[in-house]
FIBAGU-888320 format. One record per atom (N, C-alpha, C): residue number from 1; residue in three letters; atom name; x, y, z. Coordinates in nm, 3 decimals, decimal comma, padded with zeros to 5 digits. Example, Ala and Ser with C-alpha at 12.3 -4.5 7.8 and 13.67 -1.06 7.14 Angstrom:
(rec 1; "ALA"; "N"; (01,319; -00,569; 00,780)) (rec 1; "ALA"; "CA"; (01,230; -00,450; 00,780)) (rec 1; "ALA"; "C"; (01,320; -00,330; 00,780)) (rec 2; "SER"; "N"; (01,285; -00,225; 00,708)) (rec 2; "SER"; "CA"; (01,367; -00,106; 00,714)) (rec 2; "SER"; "C"; (01,290; 00,003; 00,787)) 
***
This chain:
(rec 1; "MET"; "N"; (-00,748; 00,916; -01,539)) (rec 1; "MET"; "CA"; (-00,614; 00,914; -01,380)) (rec 1; "MET"; "C"; (-00,570; 00,858; -01,484)) (rec 2; "THR"; "N"; (-00,421; 00,873; -01,474)) (rec 2; "THR"; "CA"; (-00,297; 00,765; -01,528)) (rec 2; "THR"; "C"; (-00,264; 00,706; -01,339)) (rec 3; "ARG"; "N"; (-00,191; 00,624; -01,461)) (rec 3; "ARG"; "CA"; (-00,160; 00,522; -01,319)) (rec 3; "ARG"; "C"; (-00,017; 00,580; -01,253)) (rec 4; "TRP"; "N"; (00,092; 00,640; -01,266)) (rec 4; "TRP"; "CA"; (00,142; 00,704; -01,199)) (rec 4; "TRP"; "C"; (00,213; 00,798; -01,253)) (rec 5; "GLY"; "N"; (00,277; 00,957; -01,211)) (rec 5; "GLY"; "CA"; (00,377; 01,072; -01,221)) (rec 5; "GLY"; "C"; (00,447; 01,072; -01,173)) (rec 6; "SER"; "N"; (00,503; 01,142; -01,289)) (rec 6; "SER"; "CA"; (00,659; 01,149; -01,191)) (rec 6; "SER"; "C"; (00,690; 01,249; -01,247)) (rec 7; "ALA"; "N"; (00,867; 01,344; -01,166)) (rec 7; "ALA"; "CA"; (00,831; 01,458; -01,209)) (rec 7; "ALA"; "C"; (01,016; 01,483; -01,158)) (rec 8; "ALA"; "N"; (01,061; 01,601; -01,163)) (rec 8; "ALA"; "CA"; (01,212; 01,623; -01,130)) (rec 8; "ALA"; "C"; (01,184; 01,741; -01,076)) (rec 9; "VAL"; "N"; (01,244; 01,859; -01,023)) (rec 9; "VAL"; "CA"; (01,304; 02,023; -00,982)) (rec 9; "VAL"; "C"; (01,411; 01,995; -00,970)) (rec 10; "ALA"; "N"; (01,460; 02,114; -01,083)) (rec 10; "ALA"; "CA"; (01,653; 02,090; -01,018)) (rec 10; "ALA"; "C"; (01,650; 02,210; -00,954)) (rec 11; "PHE"; "N"; (01,732; 02,207; -00,816)) (rec 11; "PHE"; "CA"; (01,727; 02,341; -00,745)) (rec 11; "PHE"; "C"; (01,854; 02,366; -00,737)) (rec 12; "GLY"; "N"; (02,008; 02,342; -00,768)) (rec 12; "GLY"; "CA"; (02,118; 02,364; -00,750)) (rec 12; "GLY"; "C"; (02,159; 02,461; -00,780)) (rec 13; "GLU"; "N"; (02,146; 02,570; -00,908)) (rec 13; "GLU"; "CA"; (02,156; 02,733; -00,904)) (rec 13; "GLU"; "C"; (02,075; 02,772; -00,848)) (rec 14; "LEU"; "N"; (01,962; 02,768; -00,750)) (rec 14; "LEU"; "CA"; (01,890; 02,826; -00,678)) (rec 14; "LEU"; "C"; (01,957; 02,853; -00,491)) (rec 15; "THR"; "N"; (01,895; 03,028; -00,476)) (rec 15; "THR"; "CA"; (01,922; 03,015; -00,375)) (rec 15; "THR"; "C"; (01,819; 03,104; -00,288)) (rec 16; "ALA"; "N"; (01,714; 03,095; -00,324)) (rec 16; "ALA"; "CA"; (01,581; 03,039; -00,216)) (rec 16; "ALA"; "C"; (01,399; 02,998; -00,257)) (rec 17; "PRO"; "N"; (01,311; 02,969; -00,218)) (rec 17; "PRO"; "CA"; (01,223; 02,935; -00,169)) (rec 17; "PRO"; "C"; (01,160; 02,927; -00,341)) (rec 18; "TRP"; "N"; (01,133; 03,061; -00,308)) (rec 18; "TRP"; "CA"; (01,065; 03,130; -00,424)) (rec 18; "TRP"; "C"; (01,094; 03,137; -00,556)) (rec 19; "GLN"; "N"; (01,207; 03,120; -00,548)) (rec 19; "GLN"; "CA"; (01,273; 03,098; -00,719)) (rec 19; "GLN"; "C"; (01,222; 02,981; -00,781)) (rec 20; "LEU"; "N"; (01,234; 02,867; -00,692)) (rec 20; "LEU"; "CA"; (01,178; 02,657; -00,809)) (rec 20; "LEU"; "C"; (01,040; 02,765; -00,876)) (rec 21; "VAL"; "N"; (00,891; 02,878; -00,822)) (rec 21; "VAL"; "CA"; (00,826; 02,873; -00,858)) (rec 21; "VAL"; "C"; (00,752; 02,970; -00,921)) (rec 22; "GLU"; "N"; (00,881; 03,080; -00,951)) (rec 22; "GLU"; "CA"; (00,877; 03,199; -01,027)) (rec 22; "GLU"; "C"; (00,835; 03,230; -01,156)) (rec 23; "PRO"; "N"; (00,711; 03,276; -01,268)) (rec 23; "PRO"; "CA"; (00,594; 03,356; -01,182)) (rec 23; "PRO"; "C"; (00,540; 03,332; -01,088)) (rec 24; "MET"; "N"; (00,505; 03,199; -01,029)) (rec 24; "MET"; "CA"; (00,419; 03,216; -00,980)) (rec 24; "MET"; "C"; (00,414; 03,196; -00,806)) (rec 25; "PRO"; "N"; (00,361; 03,255; -00,803)) (rec 25; "PRO"; "CA"; (00,355; 03,345; -00,557)) (rec 25; "PRO"; "C"; (00,319; 03,183; -00,540)) (rec 26; "LEU"; "N"; (00,453; 03,212; -00,414)) (rec 26; "LEU"; "CA"; (00,500; 03,106; -00,324)) (rec 26; "LEU"; "C"; (00,372; 03,063; -00,276)) (rec 27; "GLU"; "N"; (00,269; 03,157; -00,223)) (rec 27; "GLU"; "CA"; (00,183; 03,102; -00,135)) (rec 27; "GLU"; "C"; (00,095; 03,082; -00,171)) (rec 28; "VAL"; "N"; (00,074; 03,089; -00,286)) (rec 28; "VAL"; "CA"; (-00,052; 03,015; -00,330)) (rec 28; "VAL"; "C"; (00,035; 02,857; -00,375)) (rec 29; "VAL"; "N"; (00,134; 02,829; -00,417)) (rec 29; "VAL"; "CA"; (00,160; 02,727; -00,454)) (rec 29; "VAL"; "C"; (00,161; 02,646; -00,372)) (rec 30; "PHE"; "N"; (00,252; 02,669; -00,222)) (rec 30; "PHE"; "CA"; (00,221; 02,553; -00,115)) (rec 30; "PHE"; "C"; (00,150; 02,638; -00,026)) (rec 31; "THR"; "N"; (00,019; 02,579; 00,040)) (rec 31; "THR"; "CA"; (00,008; 02,558; 00,131)) (rec 31; "THR"; "C"; (00,086; 02,688; 00,200)) (rec 32; "ARG"; "N"; (-00,062; 02,750; 00,391)) (rec 32; "ARG"; "CA"; (00,075; 02,808; 00,450)) (rec 32; "ARG"; "C"; (00,145; 02,628; 00,594)) (rec 33; "PRO"; "N"; (00,127; 02,529; 00,601)) (rec 33; "PRO"; "CA"; (00,138; 02,432; 00,692)) (rec 33; "PRO"; "C"; (00,285; 02,383; 00,619)) (rec 34; "GLU"; "N"; (00,259; 02,370; 00,463)) (rec 34; "GLU"; "CA"; (00,371; 02,300; 00,399)) (rec 34; "GLU"; "C"; (00,458; 02,465; 00,436)) (rec 35; "ARG"; "N"; (00,410; 02,606; 00,359)) (rec 35; "ARG"; "CA"; (00,585; 02,696; 00,467)) (rec 35; "ARG"; "C"; (00,604; 02,691; 00,536)) (rec 36; "LEU"; "N"; (00,502; 02,653; 00,617)) (rec 36; "LEU"; "CA"; (00,567; 02,680; 00,765)) (rec 36; "LEU"; "C"; (00,691; 02,572; 00,845)) (rec 37; "ARG"; "N"; (00,642; 02,406; 00,751)) (rec 37; "ARG"; "CA"; (00,712; 02,275; 00,752)) (rec 37; "ARG"; "C"; (00,853; 02,337; 00,712)) (rec 38; "SER"; "N"; (00,808; 02,372; 00,533)) (rec 38; "SER"; "CA"; (00,948; 02,391; 00,475)) (rec 38; "SER"; "C"; (01,064; 02,526; 00,538)) (rec 39; "GLY"; "N"; (00,990; 02,601; 00,597)) (rec 39; "GLY"; "CA"; (01,077; 02,682; 00,635)) (rec 39; "GLY"; "C"; (01,124; 02,648; 00,767)) (rec 40; "ALA"; "N"; (01,092; 02,562; 00,899)) (rec 40; "ALA"; "CA"; (01,079; 02,567; 00,978)) (rec 40; "ALA"; "C"; (01,333; 02,472; 00,936)) (rec 41; "GLY"; "N"; (01,418; 02,593; 00,929)) (rec 41; "GLY"; "CA"; (01,483; 02,542; 00,935)) (rec 41; "GLY"; "C"; (01,543; 02,420; 00,833)) (rec 42; "ARG"; "N"; (01,462; 02,398; 00,680)) (rec 42; "ARG"; "CA"; (01,499; 02,338; 00,627)) (rec 42; "ARG"; "C"; (01,519; 02,366; 00,470)) (rec 43; "THR"; "N"; (01,593; 02,307; 00,438)) (rec 43; "THR"; "CA"; (01,683; 02,329; 00,334)) (rec 43; "THR"; "C"; (01,614; 02,348; 00,173)) (rec 44; "LEU"; "N"; (01,668; 02,393; 00,055)) (rec 44; "LEU"; "CA"; (01,623; 02,414; -00,013)) (rec 44; "LEU"; "C"; (01,576; 02,286; -00,084)) (rec 45; "GLN"; "N"; (01,642; 02,199; -00,047)) (rec 45; "GLN"; "CA"; (01,595; 02,083; -00,171)) (rec 45; "GLN"; "C"; (01,446; 02,045; -00,046)) (rec 46; "HIS"; "N"; (01,441; 02,047; 00,045)) (rec 46; "HIS"; "CA"; (01,267; 01,988; 00,103)) (rec 46; "HIS"; "C"; (01,170; 02,074; -00,025)) (rec 47; "TRP"; "N"; (01,207; 02,190; 00,011)) (rec 47; "TRP"; "CA"; (01,105; 02,245; -00,092)) (rec 47; "TRP"; "C"; (01,065; 02,218; -00,215)) (rec 48; "ALA"; "N"; (01,200; 02,158; -00,227)) (rec 48; "ALA"; "CA"; (01,220; 02,126; -00,419)) (rec 48; "ALA"; "C"; (01,163; 01,981; -00,409)) (rec 49; "GLY"; "N"; (01,155; 01,872; -00,300)) (rec 49; "GLY"; "CA"; (01,115; 01,760; -00,310)) (rec 49; "GLY"; "C"; (00,972; 01,775; -00,279)) (rec 50; "ARG"; "N"; (00,924; 01,869; -00,235)) (rec 50; "ARG"; "CA"; (00,763; 01,866; -00,165)) (rec 50; "ARG"; "C"; (00,656; 01,938; -00,324)) (rec 51; "LEU"; "N"; (00,777; 02,074; -00,416)) (rec 51; "LEU"; "CA"; (00,718; 02,039; -00,497)) (rec 51; "LEU"; "C"; (00,747; 01,989; -00,616)) (rec 52; "ALA"; "N"; (00,820; 01,862; -00,644)) (rec 52; "ALA"; "CA"; (00,875; 01,711; -00,725)) (rec 52; "ALA"; "C"; (00,705; 01,653; -00,689)) (rec 53; "ALA"; "N"; (00,675; 01,614; -00,577)) (rec 53; "ALA"; "CA"; (00,570; 01,542; -00,557)) (rec 53; "ALA"; "C"; (00,479; 01,673; -00,582)) (rec 54; "LYS"; "N"; (00,424; 01,834; -00,589)) (rec 54; "LYS"; "CA"; (00,287; 01,859; -00,654)) (rec 54; "LYS"; "C"; (00,289; 01,833; -00,758)) (rec 55; "TYR"; "N"; (00,388; 01,795; -00,926)) (rec 55; "TYR"; "CA"; (00,398; 01,754; -01,014)) (rec 55; "TYR"; "C"; (00,399; 01,688; -01,051)) (rec 56; "ALA"; "N"; (00,430; 01,575; -00,970)) (rec 56; "ALA"; "CA"; (00,416; 01,402; -00,978)) (rec 56; "ALA"; "C"; (00,263; 01,377; -01,018)) (rec 57; "VAL"; "N"; (00,203; 01,465; -00,883)) (rec 57; "VAL"; "CA"; (00,123; 01,386; -00,861)) (rec 57; "VAL"; "C"; (00,013; 01,476; -00,966)) (rec 58; "LEU"; "N"; (-00,004; 01,577; -00,966)) (rec 58; "LEU"; "CA"; (-00,082; 01,674; -01,141)) (rec 58; "LEU"; "C"; (-00,083; 01,563; -01,265)) (rec 59; "ARG"; "N"; (00,062; 01,516; -01,206)) (rec 59; "ARG"; "CA"; (00,053; 01,430; -01,378)) (rec 59; "ARG"; "C"; (00,023; 01,316; -01,367)) (rec 60; "LEU"; "N"; (-00,007; 01,261; -01,234)) (rec 60; "LEU"; "CA"; (-00,040; 01,162; -01,213)) (rec 60; "LEU"; "C"; (-00,299; 01,157; -01,220)) (rec 61; "LEU"; "N"; (-00,264; 01,285; -01,193)) (rec 61; "LEU"; "CA"; (-00,418; 01,275; -01,244)) (rec 61; "LEU"; "C"; (-00,473; 01,370; -01,290)) (rec 62; "ASP"; "N"; (-00,305; 01,400; -01,452)) (rec 62; "ASP"; "CA"; (-00,347; 01,450; -01,555)) (rec 62; "ASP"; "C"; (-00,391; 01,575; -01,555)) (rec 63; "GLU"; "N"; (-00,393; 01,688; -01,385)) (rec 63; "GLU"; "CA"; (-00,385; 01,775; -01,460)) (rec 63; "GLU"; "C"; (-00,309; 01,847; -01,443)) (rec 64; "PRO"; "N"; (-00,367; 02,030; -01,553)) (rec 64; "PRO"; "CA"; (-00,259; 02,125; -01,531)) (rec 64; "PRO"; "C"; (-00,192; 02,188; -01,510)) (rec 65; "VAL"; "N"; (-00,056; 02,260; -01,499)) (rec 65; "VAL"; "CA"; (00,030; 02,252; -01,348)) (rec 65; "VAL"; "C"; (-00,014; 02,401; -01,379)) (rec 66; "THR"; "N"; (-00,117; 02,478; -01,286)) (rec 66; "THR"; "CA"; (-00,107; 02,598; -01,308)) (rec 66; "THR"; "C"; (-00,021; 02,631; -01,066)) (rec 67; "ALA"; "N"; (-00,109; 02,736; -01,106)) (rec 67; "ALA"; "CA"; (-00,026; 02,775; -00,968)) (rec 67; "ALA"; "C"; (-00,137; 02,740; -00,832)) (rec 68; "GLU"; "N"; (-00,322; 02,732; -00,835)) (rec 68; "GLU"; "CA"; (-00,380; 02,662; -00,826)) (rec 68; "GLU"; "C"; (-00,388; 02,514; -00,762)) (rec 69; "HIS"; "N"; (-00,380; 02,500; -00,922)) (rec 69; "HIS"; "CA"; (-00,381; 02,366; -00,891)) (rec 69; "HIS"; "C"; (-00,253; 02,312; -00,779)) (rec 70; "LEU"; "N"; (-00,133; 02,316; -00,844)) (rec 70; "LEU"; "CA"; (00,014; 02,272; -00,794)) (rec 70; "LEU"; "C"; (-00,018; 02,346; -00,573)) (rec 71; "GLY"; "N"; (-00,103; 02,453; -00,529)) (rec 71; "GLY"; "CA"; (-00,198; 02,536; -00,467)) (rec 71; "GLY"; "C"; (-00,249; 02,319; -00,383)) (rec 72; "ALA"; "N"; (-00,364; 02,318; -00,445)) (rec 72; "ALA"; "CA"; (-00,462; 02,239; -00,433)) (rec 72; "ALA"; "C"; (-00,395; 02,043; -00,373)) (rec 73; "VAL"; "N"; (-00,237; 02,039; -00,413)) (rec 73; "VAL"; "CA"; (-00,227; 01,967; -00,415)) (rec 73; "VAL"; "C"; (-00,112; 01,983; -00,236)) (rec 74; "GLU"; "N"; (-00,159; 01,914; -00,142)) (rec 74; "GLU"; "CA"; (-00,041; 01,948; 00,025)) (rec 74; "GLU"; "C"; (00,020; 01,811; 00,025)) (rec 75; "VAL"; "N"; (00,136; 01,833; 00,051)) (rec 75; "VAL"; "CA"; (00,255; 01,770; 00,068)) (rec 75; "VAL"; "C"; (00,333; 01,783; 00,257)) (rec 76; "LEU"; "N"; (00,249; 01,683; 00,268)) (rec 76; "LEU"; "CA"; (00,342; 01,738; 00,410)) (rec 76; "LEU"; "C"; (00,366; 01,533; 00,486)) (rec 77; "PRO"; "N"; (00,443; 01,552; 00,600)) (rec 77; "PRO"; "CA"; (00,496; 01,494; 00,657)) (rec 77; "PRO"; "C"; (00,392; 01,409; 00,738)) (rec 78; "LEU"; "N"; (00,394; 01,210; 00,705)) (rec 78; "LEU"; "CA"; (00,315; 01,137; 00,794)) (rec 78; "LEU"; "C"; (00,294; 01,074; 00,943)) (rec 79; "PRO"; "N"; (00,246; 01,118; 01,045)) (rec 79; "PRO"; "CA"; (00,292; 00,986; 01,121)) (rec 79; "PRO"; "C"; (00,334; 00,863; 01,096)) (rec 80; "THR"; "N"; (00,458; 00,819; 01,207)) (rec 80; "THR"; "CA"; (00,440; 00,651; 01,151)) (rec 80; "THR"; "C"; (00,379; 00,568; 01,285)) (rec 81; "PRO"; "N"; (00,376; 00,482; 01,283)) (rec 81; "PRO"; "CA"; (00,324; 00,386; 01,408)) (rec 81; "PRO"; "C"; (00,404; 00,392; 01,473)) (rec 82; "LEU"; "N"; (00,506; 00,383; 01,468)) (rec 82; "LEU"; "CA"; (00,592; 00,408; 01,562)) (rec 82; "LEU"; "C"; (00,658; 00,477; 01,597)) (rec 83; "CYS"; "N"; (00,582; 00,616; 01,574)) (rec 83; "CYS"; "CA"; (00,586; 00,818; 01,554)) (rec 83; "CYS"; "C"; (00,448; 00,823; 01,773)) (rec 84; "SER"; "N"; (00,440; 00,798; 01,814)) (rec 84; "SER"; "CA"; (00,320; 00,894; 01,861)) (rec 84; "SER"; "C"; (00,337; 01,048; 01,815)) (rec 85; "ARG"; "N"; (00,405; 01,114; 01,728)) (rec 85; "ARG"; "CA"; (00,397; 01,263; 01,739)) (rec 85; "ARG"; "C"; (00,311; 01,287; 01,636)) (rec 86; "THR"; "N"; (00,306; 01,377; 01,587)) (rec 86; "THR"; "CA"; (00,174; 01,438; 01,499)) (rec 86; "THR"; "C"; (00,343; 01,473; 01,367)) (rec 87; "ALA"; "N"; (00,231; 01,570; 01,259)) (rec 87; "ALA"; "CA"; (00,345; 01,576; 01,120)) (rec 87; "ALA"; "C"; (00,452; 01,693; 01,161)) (rec 88; "ALA"; "N"; (00,442; 01,737; 01,319)) (rec 88; "ALA"; "CA"; (00,496; 01,875; 01,310)) (rec 88; "ALA"; "C"; (00,677; 01,812; 01,361)) (rec 89; "CYS"; "N"; (00,645; 01,705; 01,351)) (rec 89; "CYS"; "CA"; (00,775; 01,574; 01,402)) (rec 89; "CYS"; "C"; (00,867; 01,587; 01,275)) (rec 90; "LEU"; "N"; (01,038; 01,623; 01,370)) (rec 90; "LEU"; "CA"; (01,176; 01,682; 01,297)) (rec 90; "LEU"; "C"; (01,208; 01,501; 01,246)) (rec 91; "HIS"; "N"; (01,166; 01,420; 01,226)) (rec 91; "HIS"; "CA"; (01,188; 01,270; 01,235)) (rec 91; "HIS"; "C"; (01,183; 01,258; 01,145)) (rec 92; "GLY"; "N"; (01,238; 01,204; 01,021)) (rec 92; "GLY"; "CA"; (01,188; 01,131; 00,846)) (rec 92; "GLY"; "C"; (01,062; 01,067; 00,886)) (rec 93; "HIS"; "N"; (00,912; 01,079; 00,831)) (rec 93; "HIS"; "CA"; (00,796; 01,023; 00,811)) (rec 93; "HIS"; "C"; (00,784; 01,053; 00,639)) (rec 94; "PRO"; "N"; (00,719; 00,977; 00,616)) (rec 94; "PRO"; "CA"; (00,607; 00,957; 00,478)) (rec 94; "PRO"; "C"; (00,596; 01,036; 00,427)) (rec 95; "PRO"; "N"; (00,634; 01,112; 00,304)) (rec 95; "PRO"; "CA"; (00,538; 01,194; 00,259)) (rec 95; "PRO"; "C"; (00,377; 01,159; 00,300)) (rec 96; "GLY"; "N"; (00,233; 01,296; 00,316)) (rec 96; "GLY"; "CA"; (00,101; 01,222; 00,275)) (rec 96; "GLY"; "C"; (00,114; 01,332; 00,181)) (rec 97; "VAL"; "N"; (00,011; 01,284; 00,032)) (rec 97; "VAL"; "CA"; (-00,083; 01,372; -00,007)) (rec 97; "VAL"; "C"; (-00,224; 01,409; 00,014)) (rec 98; "ARG"; "N"; (-00,251; 01,537; 00,006)) (rec 98; "ARG"; "CA"; (-00,458; 01,518; 00,097)) (rec 98; "ARG"; "C"; (-00,432; 01,657; -00,102)) (rec 99; "LEU"; "N"; (-00,537; 01,616; -00,134)) (rec 99; "LEU"; "CA"; (-00,613; 01,692; -00,259)) (rec 99; "LEU"; "C"; (-00,720; 01,733; -00,146)) (rec 100; "ILE"; "N"; (-00,727; 01,909; -00,192)) (rec 100; "ILE"; "CA"; (-00,770; 02,021; -00,165)) (rec 100; "ILE"; "C"; (-00,847; 02,117; -00,253)) (rec 101; "GLY"; "N"; (-00,951; 02,157; -00,207)) (rec 101; "GLY"; "CA"; (-00,937; 02,331; -00,314)) (rec 101; "GLY"; "C"; (-01,033; 02,268; -00,458)) (rec 102; "ALA"; "N"; (-01,027; 02,278; -00,564)) (rec 102; "ALA"; "CA"; (-01,027; 02,254; -00,704)) (rec 102; "ALA"; "C"; (-01,009; 02,091; -00,746)) (rec 103; "LEU"; "N"; (-00,917; 02,021; -00,649)) (rec 103; "LEU"; "CA"; (-00,891; 01,877; -00,663)) (rec 103; "LEU"; "C"; (-00,937; 01,753; -00,569)) (rec 104; "ASP"; "N"; (-01,057; 01,842; -00,476)) (rec 104; "ASP"; "CA"; (-01,074; 01,763; -00,343)) (rec 104; "ASP"; "C"; (-01,169; 01,646; -00,436)) (rec 105; "GLY"; "N"; (-01,184; 01,505; -00,410)) (rec 105; "GLY"; "CA"; (-01,238; 01,449; -00,473)) (rec 105; "GLY"; "C"; (-01,182; 01,336; -00,588)) (rec 106; "ARG"; "N"; (-01,113; 01,375; -00,552)) (rec 106; "ARG"; "CA"; (-01,046; 01,314; -00,746)) (rec 106; "ARG"; "C"; (-00,996; 01,179; -00,733)) (rec 107; "GLU"; "N"; (-00,972; 01,163; -00,575)) (rec 107; "GLU"; "CA"; (-00,965; 01,034; -00,513)) (rec 107; "GLU"; "C"; (-01,004; 00,941; -00,590)) (rec 108; "ALA"; "N"; (-01,051; 00,802; -00,703)) (rec 108; "ALA"; "CA"; (-01,103; 00,727; -00,691)) (rec 108; "ALA"; "C"; (-01,130; 00,645; -00,549)) (rec 109; "ALA"; "N"; (-01,278; 00,680; -00,528)) (rec 109; "ALA"; "CA"; (-01,340; 00,547; -00,430)) (rec 109; "ALA"; "C"; (-01,230; 00,477; -00,435)) (rec 110; "GLY"; "N"; (-01,181; 00,416; -00,226)) (rec 110; "GLY"; "CA"; (-01,105; 00,304; -00,196)) (rec 110; "GLY"; "C"; (-01,020; 00,282; -00,237)) (rec 111; "THR"; "N"; (-00,929; 00,459; -00,331)) (rec 111; "THR"; "CA"; (-00,760; 00,460; -00,301)) (rec 111; "THR"; "C"; (-00,748; 00,604; -00,224)) (rec 112; "ARG"; "N"; (-00,601; 00,564; -00,208)) (rec 112; "ARG"; "CA"; (-00,561; 00,691; -00,206)) (rec 112; "ARG"; "C"; (-00,443; 00,726; -00,336)) (rec 113; "VAL"; "N"; (-00,425; 00,876; -00,313)) (rec 113; "VAL"; "CA"; (-00,267; 00,956; -00,356)) (rec 113; "VAL"; "C"; (-00,157; 00,892; -00,292)) (rec 114; "ARG"; "N"; (-00,074; 00,838; -00,331)) (rec 114; "ARG"; "CA"; (00,081; 00,810; -00,260)) (rec 114; "ARG"; "C"; (00,199; 00,889; -00,329)) (rec 115; "VAL"; "N"; (00,281; 00,948; -00,255)) (rec 115; "VAL"; "CA"; (00,384; 00,969; -00,325)) (rec 115; "VAL"; "C"; (00,496; 00,934; -00,261)) (rec 116; "SER"; "N"; (00,664; 00,898; -00,332)) (rec 116; "SER"; "CA"; (00,768; 00,913; -00,282)) (rec 116; "SER"; "C"; (00,817; 01,033; -00,300)) (rec 117; "VAL"; "N"; (00,993; 01,102; -00,252)) (rec 117; "VAL"; "CA"; (00,989; 01,149; -00,270)) (rec 117; "VAL"; "C"; (01,168; 01,150; -00,297)) (rec 118; "SER"; "N"; (01,295; 01,126; -00,313)) (rec 118; "SER"; "CA"; (01,406; 01,173; -00,318)) (rec 118; "SER"; "C"; (01,480; 01,280; -00,394)) (rec 119; "HIS"; "N"; (01,564; 01,270; -00,360)) (rec 119; "HIS"; "CA"; (01,715; 01,452; -00,402)) (rec 119; "HIS"; "C"; (01,844; 01,337; -00,384)) (rec 120; "THR"; "N"; (01,914; 01,452; -00,515)) (rec 120; "THR"; "CA"; (02,030; 01,456; -00,505)) (rec 120; "THR"; "C"; (02,077; 01,603; -00,437)) (rec 121; "ALA"; "N"; (02,196; 01,672; -00,423)) (rec 121; "ALA"; "CA"; (02,222; 01,717; -00,376)) (rec 121; "ALA"; "C"; (02,204; 01,885; -00,473)) (rec 122; "ASP"; "N"; (02,122; 01,818; -00,648)) (rec 122; "ASP"; "CA"; (02,072; 01,975; -00,674)) (rec 122; "ASP"; "C"; (02,005; 01,928; -00,779)) (rec 123; "LEU"; "N"; (01,875; 01,820; -00,732)) (rec 123; "LEU"; "CA"; (01,750; 01,699; -00,803)) (rec 123; "LEU"; "C"; (01,674; 01,661; -00,690)) (rec 124; "ALA"; "N"; (01,501; 01,741; -00,672)) (rec 124; "ALA"; "CA"; (01,445; 01,652; -00,625)) (rec 124; "ALA"; "C"; (01,381; 01,553; -00,739)) (rec 125; "PHE"; "N"; (01,309; 01,452; -00,692)) (rec 125; "PHE"; "CA"; (01,276; 01,321; -00,727)) (rec 125; "PHE"; "C"; (01,154; 01,245; -00,727)) (rec 126; "ALA"; "N"; (01,047; 01,320; -00,768)) (rec 126; "ALA"; "CA"; (00,891; 01,202; -00,689)) (rec 126; "ALA"; "C"; (00,871; 01,133; -00,751)) (rec 127; "VAL"; "N"; (00,792; 01,056; -00,741)) (rec 127; "VAL"; "CA"; (00,654; 00,952; -00,811)) (rec 127; "VAL"; "C"; (00,549; 00,927; -00,695)) (rec 128; "ALA"; "N"; (00,474; 00,957; -00,805)) (rec 128; "ALA"; "CA"; (00,298; 00,964; -00,774)) (rec 128; "ALA"; "C"; (00,250; 00,808; -00,848)) (rec 129; "LEU"; "N"; (00,111; 00,765; -00,716)) (rec 129; "LEU"; "CA"; (00,101; 00,675; -00,747)) (rec 129; "LEU"; "C"; (-00,080; 00,648; -00,720)) (rec 130; "THR"; "N"; (-00,105; 00,627; -00,748)) (rec 130; "THR"; "CA"; (-00,262; 00,536; -00,685)) (rec 130; "THR"; "C"; (-00,261; 00,412; -00,596)) (rec 131; "ALA"; "N"; (-00,354; 00,407; -00,495)) (rec 131; "ALA"; "CA"; (-00,330; 00,270; -00,449)) (rec 131; "ALA"; "C"; (-00,479; 00,256; -00,362)) (rec 132; "ALA"; "N"; (-00,428; 00,112; -00,319)) (rec 132; "ALA"; "CA"; (-00,581; 00,126; -00,251)) (rec 132; "ALA"; "C"; (-00,571; 00,118; -00,140)) (rec 133; "ARG"; "N"; (-00,677; 00,200; -00,027)) (rec 133; "ARG"; "CA"; (-00,625; 00,260; 00,123)) (rec 133; "ARG"; "C"; (-00,557; 00,130; 00,199)) (rec 134; "LEU"; "N"; (-00,571; 00,180; 00,329)) (rec 134; "LEU"; "CA"; (-00,478; 00,104; 00,413)) (rec 134; "LEU"; "C"; (-00,589; 00,132; 00,536)) (rec 135; "ALA"; "N"; (-00,541; 00,036; 00,616)) (rec 135; "ALA"; "CA"; (-00,630; 00,034; 00,773)) (rec 135; "ALA"; "C"; (-00,530; 00,154; 00,812)) (rec 136; "GLU"; "N"; (-00,423; 00,192; 00,806)) (rec 136; "GLU"; "CA"; (-00,344; 00,279; 00,856)) (rec 136; "GLU"; "C"; (-00,401; 00,374; 00,835)) (rec 137; "ASP"; "N"; (-00,428; 00,425; 00,702)) (rec 137; "ASP"; "CA"; (-00,500; 00,532; 00,582)) (rec 137; "ASP"; "C"; (-00,548; 00,634; 00,735)) (rec 138; "HIS"; "N"; (-00,705; 00,548; 00,799)) (rec 138; "HIS"; "CA"; (-00,818; 00,625; 00,866)) (rec 138; "HIS"; "C"; (-00,716; 00,657; 00,995)) (rec 139; "ASP"; "N"; (-00,604; 00,549; 01,069)) (rec 139; "ASP"; "CA"; (-00,563; 00,599; 01,190)) (rec 139; "ASP"; "C"; (-00,501; 00,708; 01,132)) (rec 140; "ARG"; "N"; (-00,402; 00,725; 01,005)) (rec 140; "ARG"; "CA"; (-00,396; 00,876; 01,010)) (rec 140; "ARG"; "C"; (-00,424; 00,961; 00,993)) (rec 141; "GLU"; "N"; (-00,513; 01,023; 00,877)) (rec 141; "GLU"; "CA"; (-00,625; 01,127; 00,912)) (rec 141; "GLU"; "C"; (-00,688; 01,144; 01,039)) (rec 142; "ALA"; "N"; (-00,735; 01,074; 01,151)) (rec 142; "ALA"; "CA"; (-00,801; 01,094; 01,287)) (rec 142; "ALA"; "C"; (-00,612; 01,176; 01,303)) (rec 143; "VAL"; "N"; (-00,539; 01,176; 01,283)) (rec 143; "VAL"; "CA"; (-00,399; 01,215; 01,357)) (rec 143; "VAL"; "C"; (-00,380; 01,349; 01,328)) (rec 144; "THR"; "N"; (-00,351; 01,290; 01,184)) (rec 144; "THR"; "CA"; (-00,275; 01,416; 01,103)) (rec 144; "THR"; "C"; (-00,332; 01,579; 01,143)) (rec 145; "ALA"; "N"; (-00,291; 01,686; 01,194)) (rec 145; "ALA"; "CA"; (-00,371; 01,757; 01,187)) (rec 145; "ALA"; "C"; (-00,308; 01,841; 01,067)) (rec 146; "TRP"; "N"; (-00,350; 01,836; 00,959)) (rec 146; "TRP"; "CA"; (-00,301; 01,899; 00,851)) (rec 146; "TRP"; "C"; (-00,321; 02,111; 00,858)) (rec 147; "THR"; "N"; (-00,399; 02,153; 00,926)) (rec 147; "THR"; "CA"; (-00,450; 02,255; 00,855)) (rec 147; "THR"; "C"; (-00,398; 02,346; 01,054)) 
***
């Protein structure tokens, strides 16, 4: 595993989420909760940001980019201490990463994969890194319903 990974996804000329991942199937690259979250009135830049985060995590983990590996990196908003709502809240929440399927268990003991996502009008950027687990990570895991 490397210390960090980064990625950029261009979406300026695109009009639909499936164009971000073609020829890979959208349903494999994005989990059902991600598709529901991104499809709920969100713009293409939200899809691109989530995809950039997935790429950054795969680079962090030194994993090849495949539809299955992208789909094994689930990126959803986490509740914050100031908001009692779940990940379904529409207010700004930091992105959380959950490794599932083929990548389950890839986090080193006592660490957590974290991502930061940003975007311009036509480009999404993400950085992923591993960091020590924080006390609130346990609280977030208990509160967040990922599926």
